[in-house]
N, C-alpha and C positions, 0 to 999 in steps of 0.2 A: 249707298243710301238704304236705310232699313225700310222694309216693307211694312205697311199698315197691317193691323190685325185682319182686316177683311181680305186683303191681297194674300196674306200668309195662308188663310184658309182656302183661298182659291187655288194657290199653288199646291197645297196639300191634297185638295180634291183632284187636281189634275194628275198628280203622281199616283193616286189610288186607282186611276183608270190605267191599268197596265198596258192595254193595247195602245192607247194614245201615248203613254210615256215612252215605251220602247220604240214606237214608230218615230217619235221625235228624235230619239237618240240615233236610230239608224239613218233617218233623213239628214240629221245634222252631220253625221260622218260622211255620207255620200256627197252632200253639198260642199262640205269643207274640202274633201278630196278634189272635187271638180273645180273649186276655186284655184287650185294649184295645178291646173291641167297642163300648163306650159312646162312644169317641172316633171310631169309624168309622161306626157306624150308630146314629143317634139323632134323635129329633124335636125335641130341644132343642139350642140352639147351644152350642158349646164355650166361646166367649168373646163378650161383648157390650161395646161401648163406647158409653156414653150420658152425654151432658153432661160429658164429660171424665173420667168414672169407668169402671172396668172391673168387669164382673159375670161370674160363671161359672154360668149356669143349669144346666149339666150336673151340678153337684154341690150346688147351693143352690136354695132356693125363693124366687122373687120374684113378688109379686102384680103384676097389670097396672097398679095405681096407682103402682108404682115407676117406671114409664116414661110416666107422664102419662095413663094410661087411667082408666076409671070403675069397674072391678071389682076386688075384693080377693082374688079367686081367682087361681090361678097363671096367669101370662101364657101365652097360646097363641101361640108364636113363629111358627107357620106362617101365622097370620092376617095378611092384608095390612095391616090397620089397626095392629096391633102393630108390624110391621116399619116402617111409616111413622112411628110415634111414636118409635121408636128412632133411625132414620136422620135424622129432622128435628129431634130434640131435644125432642120432646113437644108439637108444634104441635096445637092443637085442631082445625084444619081438616083433619086427617088423616082424620076420619070422613066428610068430604064428598067428597074426591077423593084417596084414598090413593095411587093409581098416579101421578097427576100430581105430587103432592107429593114422592114418592120420586124421580121423574125430575128434579125441580128441586133436591132436596136433594143429588143427586150432584154438582152444581156448587157446593154450599155457599151458594146464594142462593135464597130463596123470596120471591116478591112484592117483589123488589128489596132485600130485607134479608138480610144475612149471618146464617147460623145456625151453631150448633155441631154439626157433622156427627157422626153416630154410625155404627157399622157392626156387622155380625153375622158371626161366623165359624162356619159350619155344618159338620157332619161331611160326609164324602164321600157317604154314603147318608143322606138326610134323614128316615129312618124308623127307629124302634125295632122290636123283634120283635112288639110288640102295637099298633103304630100302624095305625089304619084309614086306608087311602089313599083320598083323596077324588078319584077319577077316574071319568069316565062309563063305562058299560058294565056287563055282568054279571060276576059273580065265578064262578070264577077268571079273572083277566085275563092275557092273554099277555104275554110279555116285550116291553119297549119301551125307549125312551131314558130313561124315568124309573124304571121298575122292571125292572132288568136281567134278572132271572129270573122276572118276572111276579108275580102276586099269588095268594094261596090263596083258599079258598072263603068267607072272611070279609074279603077285600080287605086282607090284611096282606102286606107285602113279603116275598117268599120268600128273597131274598138275605140280608136282615137276620136272618130266622129261622134260616137255615143257619149264619150266623156265631155267633149266640148258642147255637144248638142244638149246634154242634160243641164249643164250650167247655163247655157243661153236660154233654155225654156224656163228655168226657175227664175232667173233674173228678170226676164220679160214678164213672167206672171206676177212676181212680187211688186214690180214697178206699177204695172197696170192695176192690180188689185188694190194696192195702197192708195194710189191717186184717185181712182174711180170711187173707192169706198169713202174717202174723205169728202169728195165733191157730192156724192149721193147722200151721205149723212147730213151734211150742211143743208142741202136743198130740201130734204125731207123734214128736217127739224124746223126750218123757216116756214115751210108750208103748214105743218101741223101746229106750230106754236101761234103764229099770227092769224092763220085762217083767212076767212073773208074773201075779198076780191083777189088778193095776192094768191091765195090757194086755188081759186077758180082759174086764174090766168095761167098759173104754172101747170095745172092739170091739163088744160087744153094744149099747152106747149109740149108736155110729155106725150100726149096722144099723137100729135103731129110728128114729133121726133121719133117715137116708137114705130111709126109707119114708114119711115125713110128706109129704102133698100140699102143697107149698109154695104153689101157686097159690091153693088154697082158703084157706090161712092169710092170704095177702095180701088176698084179697077180704074176708074177715071183718074183718081189722084196719082196712082202709080204710073199710069200712062203719061201724065203730064210731068210729074216730078221725079219719077224713077223710084225704084224700090230701095228702102233703107230701113234699118232697125228702128230709129227714132220716129220716122214717119209712121211706121206700123204701130208703135206704141201710142202715138198721138191719136191715130184714127180709132184704135181699139178703146182707148179711154173715152173718146168722143161719143161712141155708141154704147159704152158699157157702164157709164156713171148712173144710169137710171135704174139699175137693178135693185138698189137698196132704198130708193126714194119712197116707194109705196109703204114698206113695212115701217120705216122710221116715221113717216107722216102719220100712220095709224097710231103708233105708240104715243106720239106727241099730242095728237088730237084727244086721245083717251086720258092723258095725264095732265093736260094744261089746266083743268079745273079741280085738281086734287087740292086738299087742304094745305099741304106743305108748299105748293106753288103759290097759292093765294097768300099764305103767310109771308113768303119771301117777297112778293110784290108789295105787301103792306109795309114791310121793313125797308123798302127802297132799294132792294137788290136789282141790279141791271138785268135786262132780258137775256143777254148773252150768258151771263153767269148762271141764271136759272136754267137756261136751255142745256148748257154743256157741262155744268157741274152737278146739277140736281136731277134733271130729267133724263139726260142721255144715258147714265148708268142703268136706269130702269129699262131702257130700250135696247141695251146691248145683247140681251139673250136672244131676242128676235132677230137682231142684226147678225149675230154670230151663227144663227141657225142657217142663214143663207150663204155664209161665207164659203163653206165647202163647194157649193154649187158654182159660186163665182170663180173660185180657183180652178176647179176642173173645167169649167166652161171656157176660161181664158186659155188654158193649155189646149183644149180641144179646138178653139178658134185658130190659134197659131198653127197647130198641126193641120187643120183643114185647109187653111189658106196656103200653106206650103205644099200640101198634097195637090191643090188645084193649080199651083204655079203663081199665086198672087201673094205670097208671104214674104219671107226674108229673101235677100239677094242670094243667088245661087252660090256665091263665094263663101257664104257663112254655113256652118254646120247646122243641120236641121233634122230632127227626128221625123218630121212630117215628110220631108223629101226622101228620107230612107224608106218610109212606108210606100211612097210612090214607086221607088226603085223595086221594092219587093213585089208590087203589083205588076210591074213591067218585066220582071225577071223571075217567073215562077219556077224556073229551073234552079234558082239559088235560094233554097228555103231558109238559109241562115239569115238573110236580110229580113224576112218576115218575122221569124222567131225573135231576133234581136230587137226589132222595133216594138213588137208586142210586149215583150218582157220589160223593156225600158219604160213604156207608157204604163203598164200595169203596176209596176213597183212604184213609180213616181206618183201616180194618182192615188193608189191605195194608201200610201204613207201620209200624203197630204190630207186626205179625207179623214183618216183616223186621228190625226193631230188636231184638226179643227173640230172634230166631234168632241174630243177631250176638252178643248178650250171652251166650247159651248156649254158643256156640262159643268165646267168649273165656274162659269159666270151665272149659272142658273141659281137663283136665290133659294129654291127648294132643296138644292143639294149642297149649297155653300155652307149652311149653318148646321149641318149634322154634327 
């Protein structure tokens, strides 16, 4: 669908802001990579070839018996015996000398007999965010050739948790920001456009709602219902939708008596059409000015709750939980540096992008 002339000029203005434009490209690359985290960091192979057939353990469940083993539980693909079974075509002698059989299977011949070779395609990082790394030494472990950013206090790979945690933080932020912004814009538009008793009632409601101790509510809800991703999203939206109400209300109060609004009313245009087709675009600059603060505040809220232990479930990857680990393990500086760099890069890129979007919607810069 072709863009209108106004939107084309907005896109052109955004591209002229080099900092915002390149930040969007970098952020897009990082977020796209994180969307495929399961293909980059996983303790399960992407693809397995066994006895001439292909298997995808990354998306399907396969018991060890599928590859000639003894157990009906899911195959542990990191075990040397399972790797030997796959690469040798299911030879029973894998349990006696798996390393020797794997070395022989590489040539396609074991004990003088040709075998149907198999192979395993593993991700770049052979650990998921919850994989316990079986390496000697105490936890947290320092960075090395296997764990590029080290391990945390439960011997989980830090780099894998950063990739998954980055995706989780961005998805959480996008959902909360989108929903709370829509609700806040609608509420502010209704207040500013209709005014009167409705405006007074909603203002008193906002004052009461703004004074509610959100942290206590979160603690109580989590104690009753348990911690979950979607419950945290709901609670964050519940207390975050008020951020844009004030600025949208002010813009609509200012514009509702303009000549074009009166003309639209005289022509019989519906109130909702006037509000969201004619008045809202004029309020977008002020709205987008606050958007970087909403985005960074949402990320900060998630990190803060995780740091305090009232955020996401402990089974999920969390950058805030990594920050807590850094505080509790000062002898492992790689945890603190990793968490700081991850937050600094993520927040900086998002702020630069939204600043560019704000400038692109500014009518004083759009029509240059």
